[in-house]
C-alpha positions, 0 to 999 in steps of 0.5 A: 170909621163908617167910610173906612168900613165901606171902602173895606167892604167895596175892596173886599167885593171887588177882590172876590169879584176878580177872583170869581172872573178869573176862576171862571175864565180859567175853568173854561180855558184849562190849557192856560194852566193845565196842571192847576185847578183840577186835582181834588179828592178822588174817593172811589166810593163816591165815583162809584155812587155817581156812576149809573149801576147798569150799561156804563163804561168804566175808564181806568188809568192814571193822570192821563185819565184824570187830567184836566178834571171835568173840563172838556179837555179831559179825555173821558169827558171828550168821549162822553161828549162824542158819544152820547149814547153811552155813560163813561164813568172816570175812575182814574187816579193820577200817580198810580199804576196797573196794580192800582187800575186792577184794584179800582176795577175789581172794587167797581165791578163789585157795585156796578154792572159795567157794559165794558171797560177801558184801560188806558196804559202809558207807555212811559211808566206803566210797563216798567215794573221789571225795575222793581225787585222780585220780593217786592213784585211778589209781596206787593204788585201781584197781589190783587184786591178790591179792598186794596184800591187807592183813594186821594183824600187831601183834607180841606186846605189842600183840596181848596188849594189844588181845585182852584186856579187862582189860589193855585197860582198864588200858592205855587208862583208866590207862597211856595217860592218864599216860604219856609215850608217850601219842601226843598229837594236837599240831601236829607230828602234824597237820602230818605227817598234813596233808602225808600227806593233802594228797598223796592227798585233795581238799577238805581244810581249811587248815592253820591252821583244823585247828590252831586247832580242835585247839588249841581242842578240849575237853581232856576230850574229847580225852583220850577220843580220845588214849587210844584210847577214842573212834575217833581216825579220826573225829577226824581226819576232823572235822578235815581234812574238817569238812564231810565228811558234807555233801560226801559225802551230796549232792556236786555233779554232777562229783564225782558222776560221778566217784564213779559211775566209781569204784564202777562199776569196783569192782562190775563188777569183782567181778561179772565175777570172781564169774561167772567162778568161778561163784559167787554174789556179793552186796553189802549196803550198811550205812546211815550212822549220821548219816543214820539217827538224828537223835539220834545225829547231834546228839550226833556233830556236837556231839562231834566239831564236824563242820559242814554242814546237818542231813542225815537221808536216805540218800546220793545214790549209793545210789539209782543203785547199787540201780537199776543192780545187782540184787545191791546191797542197801541195809539199810533195816532200821529201825535206830534210835539204839540200833543204833549205838555211841554217838559211834562208828557201829559197829553194836551188838549189836541192830544186827547182829541186825537186819543178820544177819536181812536178809542171811539174808531176801536169801539165802533169797530168792535160793535160792528164785528159783534153785530156781524157775528 
């Protein structure tokens, strides 16, 4: 009995040691599993408490800002390492939009005397609010309020799974693959999503076509999505808006005017607030992957089965924004296929490297112009 207990303890120690070694290795090599090990609770109050109350740079955005967590691959971490004279505070929250960025910014500005703020806007999904019905836009998106800011609170179990590499790998590749608790993308789920999205969106595909595509979708590819190895939201977009990128890249005149009206409201609101509290604010637009790389687009369209003609140019709205706002900067930084994560669209380490250099160049030019005056 004693020998069994000793052997069990040895096995237990060996197991925990192995897990610890793997965890440390992956932590310092986040590109091996870029979507794993970084997502945990994101409570704005805690972010505010961790940020210096004066002379800080607030950084706002979605997963492009939060991605890779606190590793050196993270965009804000790169900015901090390259410009140590400033304190960059990461207020990004994945899965959000401009409305959420503004609400977070309002809450932060109530508690911190920011030196400046940077808003990262993703061309691929942050400029699409014209897809929504007018009633939803008026009642939800254009009502900005610091008390409506979003947080992410996963709970203990989910927080543990998502914030560790080893458990994350086991959970997604093994447990979810064979688990009866796996959230299958079946007709029941599709029906619920259709009802939810129909209340909000225009241009939505017919339910019968959505079910047909979902039922005929390759099972091996679908397993990667259901196990959360690939992004579910992209697959849902391909189901409900199969011509999403075509509609978004070059909308008709009516939708284009609607798009401009919504974005003018957001950007004017932020700029007025920044002027009121006397801080420098800039917007950096991250290029959409399918508009940059033909290779990425072909793989992406083929896997998720998007429709639409070949598109390899920036969106129609970008030129308008650049021409009408001096502090909106489209990151034309020679991004290539390797600068994006395959079948995902987030920036890889090299992409964040280029983007951080672009941001610091803008910052240096602004400081030079201020000093010149």
